C-alpha positions in Angstrom: -46.0 -34.1 31.1 -44.6 -37.3 32.6 -42.3 -38.2 35.4 -39.0 -40.1 34.9 -40.7 -42.8 37.0 -44.2 -43.2 38.4 -44.3 -45.4 41.5 -47.4 -47.1 42.9 -47.4 -49.2 46.1 -50.0 -51.4 47.7 -50.0 -54.1 50.3 -51.4 -57.5 51.2 -54.5 -58.1 53.3 -56.1 -60.7 55.5 -59.7 -61.2 56.5 -59.7 -61.3 60.3 -63.3 -62.5 60.4 -66.3 -62.4 58.1 -65.2 -64.3 54.9 -68.1 -66.0 53.1 -70.7 -64.3 55.3 -69.7 -60.9 53.8 -71.0 -62.1 50.5 -74.4 -62.2 52.0 -74.4 -58.8 53.6 -72.8 -59.6 57.0 -69.9 -57.4 58.3 -66.2 -58.3 58.0 -63.0 -57.1 59.5 -60.1 -56.8 57.1 -56.5 -56.0 58.0 -53.9 -54.6 55.7 -50.4 -56.1 56.0 -48.3 -53.1 55.1 -45.0 -55.0 55.5 -45.9 -57.3 52.5 -45.9 -55.0 49.5 -46.4 -54.9 45.8 -44.8 -52.1 43.8 -45.6 -51.0 40.2 -43.2 -48.7 38.4 -43.9 -46.9 35.1 -40.9 -45.7 33.1 -40.5 -44.2 29.6 -39.3 -46.2 26.6 -38.8 -45.2 23.0 -41.8 -47.1 21.6 -44.5 -49.6 22.7 -46.2 -50.5 25.9 -44.5 -53.3 27.9 -45.2 -55.3 31.1 -42.4 -56.8 33.2 -43.7 -59.1 35.9 -43.2 -62.6 37.4 -46.2 -63.9 35.3 -45.5 -62.2 32.0 -42.9 -60.1 30.3 -43.6 -58.6 26.9 -45.9 -56.3 25.0 -49.1 -55.3 26.7 -51.2 -56.3 23.7 -49.9 -59.9 23.9 -50.6 -60.4 27.6 -52.3 -63.8 28.0 -55.5 -64.6 29.7 -54.1 -64.8 33.3 -53.4 -61.1 32.9 -56.7 -60.2 31.2 -57.8 -58.1 34.2 -54.5 -56.2 34.4 -54.5 -55.6 30.6 -58.1 -54.3 30.6 -57.3 -52.1 33.6 -54.2 -50.5 32.0 -56.1 -49.8 28.8 -59.0 -48.3 30.8 -56.6 -46.1 32.8 -54.8 -44.9 29.6 -58.1 -44.1 28.0 -59.2 -42.2 31.1 -56.0 -40.1 31.0 -56.0 -39.6 27.2 -52.7 -41.5 27.0 -53.7 -44.4 24.8 -50.6 -44.0 22.5 -48.1 -43.4 25.3 -44.9 -45.4 25.3 -43.9 -46.9 28.6 -42.7 -50.0 30.5 -44.7 -51.1 33.6 -42.7 -53.2 36.0 -44.5 -55.1 38.8 -42.6 -56.6 41.8 -44.6 -58.4 44.4 -43.9 -60.0 47.8 -47.6 -61.1 48.0 -48.2 -64.8 47.4 -50.9 -65.5 44.9 -54.0 -67.6 45.5 -53.6 -67.4 49.3 -56.4 -65.0 50.2 -54.0 -62.1 50.6 -55.4 -59.9 47.9 -52.6 -60.2 45.3 -54.8 -59.4 42.3 -56.4 -56.3 43.9 -53.0 -55.2 45.2 -51.7 -55.3 41.6 -54.6 -53.3 40.4 -54.1 -50.6 43.1 -50.4 -50.3 42.5 -50.8 -50.1 38.7 -53.4 -47.3 39.0 -51.3 -45.4 41.4 -48.2 -45.8 39.2 -49.8 -44.7 36.0 -51.5 -41.7 37.6 -48.1 -40.7 39.2 -46.3 -41.2 35.9 -48.7 -39.0 34.0 -48.8 -36.5 36.9 -52.5 -36.7 37.4 -54.4 -36.3 40.7 -56.1 -39.5 42.0 -58.8 -39.6 44.6 -59.9 -42.7 46.5 -63.3 -43.0 44.7 -61.5 -43.1 41.3 -58.9 -45.5 42.6 -61.5 -48.1 43.8 -63.7 -47.6 40.7 -60.8 -48.4 38.4 -59.6 -51.3 40.6 -63.0 -52.8 40.2 -62.4 -53.0 36.4 -59.6 -55.5 36.9 -61.2 -57.4 39.8 -64.4 -57.9 37.8 -62.5 -59.6 35.0 -60.5 -61.7 37.5 -63.2 -62.6 40.0 -66.5 -62.0 38.2 -68.4 -60.2 41.0 -65.9 -58.8 43.5 -67.1 -57.5 46.8 -64.7 -54.6 46.8 -63.2 -55.8 50.0 -59.7 -56.6 48.6 -59.3 -53.3 46.8 -60.5 -51.3 49.8 -57.9 -53.0 52.1 -54.9 -53.4 49.8 -55.0 -49.7 49.3 -55.3 -48.9 53.0 -53.0 -48.6 56.0 -55.7 -49.1 58.6 -58.0 -52.0 59.5 -61.4 -51.8 57.7 -64.9 -52.5 58.8 -66.5 -53.8 55.6 -70.2 -54.3 54.7 -70.9 -55.1 51.1 -72.7 -52.3 49.3 -71.9 -49.8 52.0 -69.0 -47.3 52.5 -66.1 -49.1 54.2 -64.5 -47.2 57.1 -61.5 -47.4 59.3 -61.8 -49.5 62.4 -60.5 -48.2 65.8 -57.9 -50.6 67.2 -56.7 -50.6 70.8 -55.1 -54.0 71.2 -51.9 -55.7 72.1 -51.1 -59.2 71.0 -49.8 -60.6 67.7 -51.3 -62.2 64.6 -49.4 -65.0 63.0 -50.3 -65.7 59.4 -49.2 -69.1 58.2 -49.4 -70.4 54.6 -50.6 -73.9 54.4 -48.7 -74.5 51.2 -51.9 -75.2 49.3 -53.5 -72.7 46.9 -56.8 -71.5 48.2 -59.9 -72.7 46.3 -62.2 -69.7 46.6 -64.4 -70.5 43.7 -65.4 -74.0 44.8 -65.7 -72.9 48.5 -68.0 -70.0 47.6 -70.1 -72.5 45.4 -70.3 -74.9 48.4 -71.7 -72.2 50.6 -74.1 -71.0 47.9 -75.4 -74.6 47.4 -75.7 -75.1 51.1 -77.8 -71.9 51.3 -80.1 -73.2 48.6 -80.4 -76.7 50.1 -80.6 -75.7 53.8 -81.6 -72.0 53.7 -82.8 -71.6 57.3 -79.8 -73.4 58.9 -77.2 -71.7 56.7 -78.8 -68.3 57.2 -78.4 -68.8 60.9 -74.7 -69.5 60.4 -74.3 -66.3 58.3 -75.9 -64.3 61.0 -73.7 -65.9 63.7 -70.6 -65.0 61.7 -71.9 -61.4 61.5 -72.5 -61.3 65.2 -69.0 -62.6 65.8 -67.6 -59.8 63.7 -69.4 -57.3 65.8 -68.1 -58.8 69.0 -64.5 -59.0 67.5 -64.8 -55.3 66.6 -65.6 -54.4 70.2 -62.8 -56.6 71.5 -60.3 -55.0 69.2 -61.3 -51.6 70.5 -61.0 -52.6 74.1 -57.9 -54.9 74.1 -60.0 -57.9 75.0 -57.7 -60.6 73.5 -59.4 -63.6 75.0 -62.8 -62.5 73.7 -61.2 -61.8 70.3 -59.6 -65.3 70.2 -62.9 -66.9 71.1 -64.6 -65.2 68.2 -61.9 -66.4 65.8 -62.2 -70.0 67.0 -66.0 -70.0 66.9 -65.9 -68.6 63.4 -63.6 -71.5 62.4 -66.1 -74.0 63.7 -68.8 -72.5 61.6 -66.6 -72.3 58.5 -65.7 -76.0 59.0 -69.4 -76.8 59.2 -70.1 -74.8 56.0 -67.5 -77.0 54.2 -64.8 -74.4 53.4 -62.0 -75.8 55.5 -60.0 -79.0 54.8 -57.8 -81.5 56.6 -54.6 -79.5 56.1 -56.1 -76.3 57.5 -57.8 -78.2 60.4 -54.5 -79.8 61.4 -52.7 -76.5 61.5 -55.6 -75.0 63.5 -55.4 -77.9 66.0 -51.7 -77.5 66.5 -52.0 -73.8 67.0 -54.8 -74.2 69.5 -52.7 -76.6 71.6 -49.6 -74.4 71.5 -50.7 -71.2 73.1 -53.1 -69.6 70.5 -55.9 -67.6 71.9 -57.9 -68.3 68.7 -57.2 -69.7 65.2 -59.1 -69.8 61.9 -58.7 -70.0 58.2 -58.6 -66.7 56.3 -59.9 -66.0 52.9 -61.8 -68.4 50.6 -60.6 -71.5 52.3 -59.8 -75.1 51.3 -56.1 -74.1 51.4 -54.5 -70.7 51.6 -53.6 -69.3 55.1 -54.6 -69.5 58.7 -54.4 -66.7 61.2 -53.4 -67.3 64.8 -53.9 -64.8 67.7 -51.0 -64.9 70.2 -51.0 -63.0 73.5 -47.3 -62.0 73.2 -44.3 -62.2 71.0 -42.7 -65.2 72.7 -45.9 -67.2 72.1 -46.1 -66.0 68.6 -42.5 -67.1 67.9 -43.2 -70.5 69.4 -46.3 -70.8 67.2 -44.3 -69.9 64.1 -41.8 -72.7 64.9 -44.6 -75.2 65.5 -46.5 -74.4 62.3 -43.3 -74.3 60.2 -42.3 -77.8 61.5 -45.9 -79.0 60.6 -45.5 -77.9 57.0 -46.4 -74.2 56.8 -44.4 -72.9 53.9 -44.3 -69.2 54.9 -45.2 -67.2 58.0 -45.7 -63.6 58.8 -46.0 -61.7 62.1 -48.3 -58.7 62.5 -48.2 -56.9 65.9 -51.7 -55.6 66.6 -50.1 -52.5 68.3 -48.8 -51.4 64.9 -52.4 -51.1 63.7 -53.3 -48.8 66.6 -52.0 -45.6 65.1 -53.1 -46.3 61.5 -56.2 -44.2 61.5 -56.4 -42.8 58.0 -57.2 -44.6 54.7 -54.9 -43.1 52.1 -55.2 -42.8 48.4 
């Protein structure tokens, strides 16, 4: 049996604190942005298996290398469901910008899995969802941490430690997060390589930085639970200084961070791999957040998003 249409939805994510150090076992706080969504829709057709997306439209078998992860995922799901010969069209519509550290590839995987399982009317638990998402993420990223899949499939902030079960993070905070796109694609691969090389060349010093980032994540977690916005902002700004020292920021990011810090931000840092992508800015209230959006847009930010922390307070269940 199949439905007339199987819908799967996922969302963007940002790393509040803990990028790069999470690779080395330190904790990270990751926040889903549920207002920025990706939708996958599976519908019946007379023959064939087709993809319709911004990056490729055509037969699944002809999908080129940029969609290698998606292609392998779809074939894996079809095999899992004993539907390898099924005829369908999979349409993907995304509001998540790519290569900005917002989890676009993981979000696509999550939505596709949910869509196909819904279309074929099969139950889907969270363990299966994340295991299958890892199929696509491994092709796309080589050695994914699982962070993106865990958060783009969730509605609540997540406390993430690589190799451990992620769990929802209690939030009791006011204030607003402004996310601003620098207009530059993030360069996660080179940034990760820089940190890895630094760890090899200066192991003791770099390990101290990793542990400091982990400690900042713990302090930020407690601040979020107790509405301590000033403390949270200090954690973000301190993390940015460490990330700059590690070599994963750049002049464009640093300029936007500087402007935010001098226009009412409680704390500002890059988010994601770095060397481009987005920054996150903590504002005490909506008026300050709106002012910061104007300042950053004037300075060249190509897109901005606003996330009230209060909207995360009630999100206390990770859903399949």
